[in-house]
VMD Tcl script that builds the backbone (N, CA, C; Angstrom):
set m [mol new atoms 156]
animate dup $m
set s [atomselect $m all]
$s set {name element resname resid chain x y z} {
  {N N MET 1 A 0.827 -1.190 0.000}
  {CA C MET 1 A 0.000 0.000 0.000}
  {C C MET 1 A 0.873 1.257 0.000}
  {N N LEU 2 A 1.906 1.231 0.816}
  {CA C LEU 2 A 2.782 2.403 0.919}
  {C C LEU 2 A 3.547 2.624 -0.388}
  {N N THR 3 A 3.993 1.557 -1.015}
  {CA C THR 3 A 4.734 1.717 -2.268}
  {C C THR 3 A 3.814 2.216 -3.383}
  {N N LEU 4 A 2.560 1.822 -3.365}
  {CA C LEU 4 A 1.607 2.297 -4.362}
  {C C LEU 4 A 1.389 3.799 -4.202}
  {N N LEU 5 A 1.267 4.250 -2.959}
  {CA C LEU 5 A 1.083 5.672 -2.687}
  {C C LEU 5 A 2.311 6.463 -3.114}
  {N N GLN 6 A 3.490 5.918 -2.839}
  {CA C GLN 6 A 4.722 6.601 -3.251}
  {C C GLN 6 A 4.830 6.660 -4.767}
  {N N ALA 7 A 4.420 5.611 -5.444}
  {CA C ALA 7 A 4.468 5.586 -6.901}
  {C C ALA 7 A 3.515 6.621 -7.487}
  {N N GLN 8 A 2.333 6.755 -6.884}
  {CA C GLN 8 A 1.371 7.753 -7.367}
  {C C GLN 8 A 1.908 9.165 -7.146}
  {N N GLN 9 A 2.552 9.399 -6.003}
  {CA C GLN 9 A 3.116 10.720 -5.733}
  {C C GLN 9 A 4.234 11.034 -6.720}
  {N N ALA 10 A 5.075 10.054 -6.999}
  {CA C ALA 10 A 6.174 10.262 -7.940}
  {C C ALA 10 A 5.624 10.554 -9.334}
  {N N ALA 11 A 4.572 9.858 -9.721}
  {CA C ALA 11 A 3.977 10.078 -11.036}
  {C C ALA 11 A 3.361 11.467 -11.130}
  {N N SER 12 A 2.670 11.888 -10.084}
  {CA C SER 12 A 2.043 13.208 -10.127}
  {C C SER 12 A 3.093 14.315 -10.085}
  {N N GLN 13 A 4.173 14.095 -9.355}
  {CA C GLN 13 A 5.235 15.098 -9.329}
  {C C GLN 13 A 5.915 15.212 -10.686}
  {N N SER 14 A 6.141 14.107 -11.328}
  {CA C SER 14 A 6.810 14.166 -12.618}
  {C C SER 14 A 5.902 14.795 -13.669}
  {N N ILE 15 A 4.595 14.582 -13.563}
  {CA C ILE 15 A 3.671 15.212 -14.509}
  {C C ILE 15 A 3.705 16.721 -14.333}
  {N N MET 16 A 3.694 17.190 -13.079}
  {CA C MET 16 A 3.726 18.636 -12.858}
  {C C MET 16 A 5.050 19.222 -13.329}
  {N N LEU 17 A 6.144 18.498 -13.138}
  {CA C LEU 17 A 7.437 18.997 -13.591}
  {C C LEU 17 A 7.534 18.989 -15.113}
  {N N GLN 18 A 6.973 17.965 -15.742}
  {CA C GLN 18 A 7.043 17.879 -17.196}
  {C C GLN 18 A 6.229 18.984 -17.854}
  {N N ASN 19 A 5.081 19.286 -17.286}
  {CA C ASN 19 A 4.234 20.305 -17.892}
  {C C ASN 19 A 4.658 21.713 -17.512}
  {N N GLY 20 A 5.545 21.842 -16.549}
  {CA C GLY 20 A 5.993 23.151 -16.117}
  {C C GLY 20 A 5.004 23.861 -15.215}
  {N N LYS 21 A 3.991 23.149 -14.761}
  {CA C LYS 21 A 2.974 23.773 -13.927}
  {C C LYS 21 A 3.468 24.024 -12.513}
  {N N ILE 22 A 4.498 23.315 -12.092}
  {CA C ILE 22 A 5.031 23.537 -10.754}
  {C C ILE 22 A 5.597 24.950 -10.657}
  {N N PHE 23 A 6.146 25.453 -11.751}
  {CA C PHE 23 A 6.691 26.810 -11.751}
  {C C PHE 23 A 5.570 27.835 -11.695}
  {N N LEU 24 A 4.454 27.545 -12.341}
  {CA C LEU 24 A 3.293 28.423 -12.278}
  {C C LEU 24 A 2.744 28.476 -10.861}
  {N N VAL 25 A 2.655 27.330 -10.224}
  {CA C VAL 25 A 2.147 27.272 -8.848}
  {C C VAL 25 A 3.085 28.029 -7.914}
  {N N MET 26 A 4.384 27.833 -8.058}
  {CA C MET 26 A 5.341 28.524 -7.205}
  {C C MET 26 A 5.303 30.035 -7.443}
  {N N THR 27 A 5.097 30.452 -8.674}
  {CA C THR 27 A 4.999 31.876 -8.985}
  {C C THR 27 A 3.784 32.501 -8.320}
  {N N VAL 28 A 2.650 31.811 -8.394}
  {CA C VAL 28 A 1.426 32.323 -7.772}
  {C C VAL 28 A 1.589 32.391 -6.260}
  {N N VAL 29 A 2.185 31.376 -5.667}
  {CA C VAL 29 A 2.398 31.372 -4.218}
  {C C VAL 29 A 3.312 32.521 -3.817}
  {N N CYS 30 A 4.374 32.750 -4.566}
  {CA C CYS 30 A 5.297 33.852 -4.252}
  {C C CYS 30 A 4.607 35.202 -4.376}
  {N N ILE 31 A 3.797 35.378 -5.405}
  {CA C ILE 31 A 3.072 36.642 -5.578}
  {C C ILE 31 A 2.114 36.868 -4.419}
  {N N LEU 32 A 1.424 35.819 -3.998}
  {CA C LEU 32 A 0.505 35.953 -2.872}
  {C C LEU 32 A 1.243 36.292 -1.581}
  {N N LEU 33 A 2.376 35.670 -1.346}
  {CA C LEU 33 A 3.143 35.962 -0.136}
  {C C LEU 33 A 3.690 37.381 -0.140}
  {N N ILE 34 A 4.162 37.836 -1.280}
  {CA C ILE 34 A 4.663 39.208 -1.379}
  {C C ILE 34 A 3.525 40.201 -1.149}
  {N N GLY 35 A 2.375 39.931 -1.749}
  {CA C GLY 35 A 1.214 40.797 -1.547}
  {C C GLY 35 A 0.777 40.828 -0.100}
  {N N LEU 36 A 0.773 39.689 0.546}
  {CA C LEU 36 A 0.398 39.624 1.961}
  {C C LEU 36 A 1.394 40.395 2.816}
  {N N PHE 37 A 2.668 40.271 2.522}
  {CA C PHE 37 A 3.691 41.007 3.270}
  {C C PHE 37 A 3.509 42.508 3.103}
  {N N LEU 38 A 3.261 42.961 1.885}
  {CA C LEU 38 A 3.067 44.386 1.647}
  {C C LEU 38 A 1.816 44.903 2.359}
  {N N TYR 39 A 0.762 44.104 2.369}
  {CA C TYR 39 A -0.472 44.493 3.050}
  {C C TYR 39 A -0.243 44.625 4.558}
  {N N VAL 40 A 0.421 43.660 5.147}
  {CA C VAL 40 A 0.688 43.699 6.588}
  {C C VAL 40 A 1.605 44.876 6.914}
  {N N ASN 41 A 2.564 45.141 6.052}
  {CA C ASN 41 A 3.468 46.261 6.264}
  {C C ASN 41 A 2.709 47.594 6.224}
  {N N SER 42 A 1.780 47.738 5.294}
  {CA C SER 42 A 1.020 48.989 5.217}
  {C C SER 42 A 0.093 49.145 6.417}
  {N N ILE 43 A -0.508 48.060 6.877}
  {CA C ILE 43 A -1.357 48.109 8.070}
  {C C ILE 43 A -0.515 48.501 9.286}
  {N N ASP 44 A 0.703 47.979 9.376}
  {CA C ASP 44 A 1.588 48.305 10.493}
  {C C ASP 44 A 1.926 49.790 10.507}
  {N N LYS 45 A 2.200 50.365 9.328}
  {CA C LYS 45 A 2.497 51.789 9.250}
  {C C LYS 45 A 1.298 52.620 9.710}
  {N N LYS 46 A 0.092 52.226 9.309}
  {CA C LYS 46 A -1.109 52.960 9.699}
  {C C LYS 46 A -1.333 52.880 11.209}
  {N N ILE 47 A -1.076 51.729 11.786}
  {CA C ILE 47 A -1.247 51.561 13.231}
  {C C ILE 47 A -0.238 52.410 13.986}
  {N N LYS 48 A 1.000 52.465 13.494}
  {CA C LYS 48 A 2.020 53.291 14.136}
  {C C LYS 48 A 1.627 54.770 14.107}
  {N N GLN 49 A 1.042 55.210 12.998}
  {CA C GLN 49 A 0.598 56.599 12.892}
  {C C GLN 49 A -0.528 56.882 13.885}
  {N N LEU 50 A -1.440 55.941 14.062}
  {CA C LEU 50 A -2.542 56.127 15.000}
  {C C LEU 50 A -2.055 56.150 16.448}
  {N N GLU 51 A -1.009 55.388 16.723}
  {CA C GLU 51 A -0.476 55.355 18.091}
  {C C GLU 51 A 0.167 56.688 18.460}
  {N N LYS 52 A 0.713 57.394 17.487}
  {CA C LYS 52 A 1.346 58.693 17.773}
  {C C LYS 52 A 0.255 59.692 18.017}
}
mol reanalyze $m
mol bondsrecalc $m
mol representation Tube
mol addrep $m
């Protein structure tokens, strides 16, 4: 059972690598993380201004 699951994971990973979709997924994740960081940073600046 465990080897079958590992074989399926290996097959799905190779399909994503062959199609280049793993790079698309990583790009979207990076864009979302950068956007989230910028949003939190802007909220932090606004809070600091309110505290003064």
